[in-house]
C-alpha positions as MATLAB code, in Angstrom:
seq = 'MLVIHLHCSAIHPILPNNHSLLCTPVPPLEGFIYSIIYKKNKMKKTTLFAMLFAAGICLLASCNSGESKTDETTGADTTTKKEEPAPPPAAPAKPANVVLIWHKVTNFSKWLALYESHDSARLANGLHNYIIGRGLAKDSNMVMVALKMDDAEKAKQFAASPDLKAAMQKGGVSGTPKMSYVDVQMLDASTDNADLRVMRMVKVKDYDTWKKAFDSTKQTRTDAGLTERALGYTIGDNHDITIVYTVADKKKAEAYFNSPELKERMKTGGVDGAPETFWYNVAKKY';
ca = [
     -16.823   42.020  -28.949;
     -20.388   41.007  -27.074;
     -20.470   36.948  -27.051;
     -23.565   35.016  -26.095;
     -22.942   31.563  -24.515;
     -25.939   29.041  -24.542;
     -25.982   26.022  -22.663;
     -27.576   22.762  -24.805;
     -29.801   22.017  -21.475;
     -30.754   25.402  -20.848;
     -32.633   26.327  -23.994;
     -33.074   22.000  -24.807;
     -33.380   20.270  -21.858;
     -34.252   16.646  -23.284;
     -30.691   16.670  -25.908;
     -27.814   14.682  -24.354;
     -25.366   16.231  -22.829;
     -22.800   15.267  -25.060;
     -24.654   16.623  -29.061;
     -23.847   20.090  -29.581;
     -27.067   22.304  -30.599;
     -25.765   22.373  -34.688;
     -26.444   18.773  -34.476;
     -29.800   18.494  -33.725;
     -32.797   20.423  -35.983;
     -32.853   24.528  -34.189;
     -36.447   24.761  -32.850;
     -37.754   28.349  -33.484;
     -37.216   30.312  -30.710;
     -33.240   28.613  -30.462;
     -32.850   29.779  -34.369;
     -34.457   33.176  -33.537;
     -30.884   32.983  -31.375;
     -28.875   32.096  -33.934;
     -29.850   34.290  -35.791;
     -29.265   36.906  -33.485;
     -25.815   36.119  -32.870;
     -24.567   35.791  -36.219;
     -26.482   39.060  -37.636;
     -24.360   40.855  -35.034;
     -21.084   39.070  -35.652;
     -21.411   39.931  -38.729;
     -22.275   43.674  -38.588;
     -18.944   43.669  -36.236;
     -17.165   42.273  -39.094;
     -18.856   44.743  -41.380;
     -18.093   47.197  -39.060;
     -14.421   46.212  -38.112;
     -13.370   45.990  -41.537;
     -14.883   49.379  -42.713;
     -12.919   50.658  -40.042;
      -9.724   49.569  -40.799;
     -10.519   50.106  -44.920;
     -10.691   53.973  -43.800;
      -7.657   53.888  -41.370;
      -6.114   52.782  -44.192;
      -7.354   55.247  -47.047;
      -6.664   58.179  -44.125;
      -2.876   56.924  -43.879;
      -2.750   56.650  -47.252;
      -3.980   59.697  -47.667;
      -2.240   61.634  -45.152;
       1.296   59.906  -46.801;
       0.317   61.446  -49.632;
      -0.414   64.984  -48.502;
       2.970   65.149  -47.328;
       4.776   63.979  -50.222;
       2.748   66.727  -52.244;
       3.806   69.216  -49.827;
       7.012   68.296  -49.424;
       7.030   69.079  -53.634;
       5.664   71.842  -53.339;
       7.655   73.426  -50.637;
      10.730   72.305  -52.932;
       9.121   73.498  -56.180;
       8.480   76.987  -53.721;
      11.774   76.831  -52.434;
      12.903   76.896  -56.301;
      11.066   78.986  -57.940;
      10.585   82.248  -54.962;
      13.898   81.748  -53.492;
      16.371   83.761  -56.200;
      19.704   84.089  -55.767;
      20.806   87.643  -54.926;
      23.621   88.405  -56.795;
      27.066   88.406  -54.385;
      28.230   92.686  -53.920;
      31.016   93.606  -55.703;
      33.864   93.095  -53.523;
      34.382   96.707  -51.323;
      37.150   98.580  -52.656;
      40.974   99.097  -51.150;
      40.659  102.001  -48.438;
      43.295  104.732  -50.575;
      46.578  104.152  -48.891;
      47.782  107.423  -46.649;
      49.658  110.250  -47.845;
      53.323  110.767  -47.022;
      55.336  113.626  -47.039;
      59.100  112.827  -47.546;
      62.335  114.898  -46.581;
      65.576  114.170  -47.610;
      68.712  115.641  -45.641;
      72.121  114.823  -45.005;
      73.542  114.263  -41.378;
      76.688  114.387  -39.633;
      76.241  111.555  -37.731;
      73.469  109.236  -38.047;
      73.040  107.983  -34.883;
      73.335  110.648  -33.301;
      70.393  112.661  -35.139;
      68.475  109.380  -35.358;
      68.303  109.354  -31.282;
      67.358  113.200  -31.653;
      65.264  112.329  -34.279;
      62.505  109.784  -32.153;
      63.121  111.848  -29.297;
      60.323  114.810  -30.911;
      58.249  112.314  -31.766;
      55.411  114.227  -29.650;
      56.253  117.432  -31.560;
      55.223  115.006  -34.681;
      52.567  113.368  -33.457;
      50.782  117.222  -31.885;
      51.141  117.928  -35.730;
      49.117  114.996  -37.808;
      52.626  113.118  -38.798;
      53.189  109.735  -38.069;
      57.097  108.009  -38.384;
      56.644  105.698  -41.153;
      59.982  104.822  -42.901;
      63.205  105.875  -42.243;
      65.763  105.418  -45.086;
      69.672  105.183  -45.643;
      72.005  106.371  -48.856;
      74.119  103.693  -49.874;
      77.780  103.934  -49.652;
      79.355  107.359  -49.534;
      76.201  108.377  -49.320;
      75.176  106.945  -46.348;
      75.005  110.091  -44.823;
      72.227  111.106  -47.070;
      68.728  110.127  -44.589;
      65.789  110.017  -46.357;
      62.227  110.308  -43.898;
      59.033  108.624  -44.897;
      55.467  110.574  -42.483;
      52.073  109.501  -43.105;
      50.194  112.664  -42.654;
      46.766  113.359  -41.485;
      46.306  116.930  -43.495;
      48.815  118.311  -45.763;
      48.460  122.027  -44.981;
      49.312  121.507  -41.333;
      52.382  118.855  -42.145;
      53.741  122.282  -44.101;
      53.150  124.335  -41.606;
      55.599  122.291  -38.562;
      57.910  121.558  -41.612;
      58.022  125.788  -41.380;
      58.343  126.069  -37.947;
      61.629  127.609  -36.115;
      61.010  124.855  -33.451;
      61.601  121.778  -36.418;
      64.270  124.254  -37.467;
      66.253  124.173  -34.748;
      65.653  120.789  -33.507;
      66.990  119.957  -36.818;
      70.082  121.809  -36.497;
      70.864  120.326  -32.956;
      70.481  116.765  -34.443;
      72.998  117.858  -37.182;
      71.633  117.786  -40.562;
      73.608  120.542  -43.225;
      72.082  122.083  -46.128;
      69.025  122.539  -46.569;
      65.891  119.785  -46.173;
      64.131  118.551  -49.496;
      60.403  118.232  -48.691;
      57.779  116.408  -50.642;
      54.452  115.752  -50.115;
      52.848  112.965  -52.458;
      48.981  111.852  -52.986;
      49.820  108.276  -52.863;
      47.821  106.129  -55.339;
      49.227  102.833  -54.366;
      51.090  101.092  -51.762;
      51.606   97.033  -51.738;
      52.862   96.389  -48.799;
      52.257   92.848  -49.762;
      55.456   92.433  -51.779;
      58.978   91.909  -51.438;
      59.796   93.440  -48.545;
      63.172   93.361  -49.237;
      65.489   96.595  -47.544;
      67.158   97.539  -50.781;
      65.127  100.444  -52.332;
      65.155  102.690  -54.928;
      62.943  106.135  -55.762;
      62.356  107.441  -59.180;
      61.141  110.983  -59.218;
      59.430  111.577  -63.137;
      58.069  114.824  -64.912;
      54.978  113.902  -67.337;
      53.515  115.545  -69.623;
      50.419  114.084  -68.774;
      49.719  111.204  -66.006;
      47.336  109.274  -67.593;
      49.404  108.302  -71.038;
      52.205  107.738  -68.413;
      50.621  105.729  -66.030;
      48.931  103.338  -69.265;
      52.334  103.107  -71.014;
      54.082  102.761  -67.027;
      51.377   99.801  -66.933;
      52.251   98.282  -69.950;
      56.017   97.347  -68.791;
      55.420   95.604  -65.647;
      56.945   91.797  -66.847;
      59.817   93.865  -68.114;
      60.735   95.515  -64.641;
      59.848   92.122  -63.101;
      62.094   90.664  -64.948;
      65.107   93.620  -64.068;
      64.271   92.761  -60.125;
      62.366   95.311  -59.689;
      58.849   95.240  -57.567;
      56.412   98.169  -57.218;
      56.077   99.130  -54.044;
      54.411  102.519  -54.351;
      52.896  104.913  -56.410;
      51.898  108.902  -55.985;
      52.541  112.221  -57.081;
      52.662  115.666  -55.903;
      49.326  116.366  -53.737;
      47.559  118.934  -56.323;
      50.251  118.503  -59.336;
      49.899  114.394  -60.941;
      52.309  115.715  -63.622;
      55.459  115.013  -60.820;
      55.929  111.656  -60.033;
      57.443  109.479  -57.307;
      57.764  105.865  -57.554;
      59.085  103.680  -54.991;
      60.366   99.571  -55.684;
      62.348   96.958  -54.086;
      65.240   95.460  -55.645;
      66.732   92.540  -56.119;
      69.763   92.919  -58.047;
      71.290   95.739  -58.018;
      73.101   95.380  -61.368;
      69.941   94.414  -63.481;
      68.289   97.303  -61.997;
      71.326  100.313  -63.165;
      71.231   98.193  -66.476;
      67.295   98.567  -67.199;
      67.432  102.130  -66.147;
      70.368  102.862  -68.357;
      69.084  100.845  -71.141;
      67.960  102.567  -74.478;
      65.098  101.141  -74.618;
      63.474  102.303  -71.261;
      64.152  105.908  -72.491;
      62.498  105.549  -75.812;
      59.213  104.259  -73.657;
      59.938  107.121  -71.137;
      59.932  109.639  -74.350;
      56.646  107.650  -75.770;
      55.061  108.056  -71.994;
      55.566  111.837  -71.972;
      58.436  111.629  -69.746;
      60.009  115.212  -69.162;
      63.746  115.388  -68.481;
      65.731  112.906  -66.923;
      64.460  111.362  -63.089;
      66.456  111.713  -59.758;
      67.406  108.400  -58.501;
      67.971  107.161  -54.848;
      69.305  104.014  -53.638;
      68.933  103.083  -50.279;
      68.288  100.705  -47.740;
      65.468  100.647  -45.058;
      67.355  102.108  -41.986;
      64.345  101.514  -39.568;
      60.097  100.825  -40.393;
      58.127  101.527  -37.182;
];
C-alpha cells in the first residue's frame, strides 16, 4: 500500500505546528493531494475486497467441485461396477481306482514282511500301497489288500505274472486269491477313522435305481452305527457294487444287516441275490 505523509509546515508554513491539516481549511493544492490519497486508498480497498471475494468464490467452487466429483465417483462405482457372481465350487477330484485282493496266509507277520519287500515291483506296475485289512477272530488269517492303481489293464497283467505268483507262494499265501478292480465313485476320508470295518459286495439290476434307494436310507445306517467310507463298482460293470463302512457297534450293524426291513428295501432297490460280507480290522495304512 502506497502511503503519502505530508508535514503541515511543508505544505502550509504559516500554520502552527500543533494544528492538523484537518483542522484548517484545505487550500486547493492540499485538497488535490488529499483527493489523490483518498481515491488511491479507496481503489486499494475496493481491489482488496474484490480479490477476497473472488478467492472466496474460488474456494467454494473448488469445494463444491470436489464434493460433486466424489458423489459422481461414488455414483459411478455403484452403477458401473457390477458384482460378478461367485464361480461355482470346483468339483472334487475323482478318487483313484483300486484293486482289492483277498487271500489267506499261513502266517500274517511273515507274509507282511515279504509283501513290503516287493514294493518296487508294484510301483513299476502303477500300484500304490493303500490299506491292508485282516479278518476278525477265526478269519484273522484272511487278508484283504487294497492298492490304488494308475492303470487297470497294467494291474491285471501284473496280477497274472508268474513272478507275483511265486512271491505269493513264498509269502505263505494259500488257495487262489480273489481280485476285484473297482471304479471308486465315493471316498470320504474325513469320516470316522475307526479300524473296525465291514465290506459289502452286492449285485444289482440297475445301478441308478439301487443308488437312489440306498441314499434314501442313510439315516437308518447311521442309527445302526455304520458310516459309508467308500463306494464303487467293478470297472466296466456298475451292477457289481462294493461298499466299505466304518463300524461303531458291530452287534447293531449285524442286527441291521439281518433285519427283515433291510431285506425288503434291498428287494425294492433291485439287489440280486445275497450280499457278500467281510468284517475286518485295518492292520496297516499307507
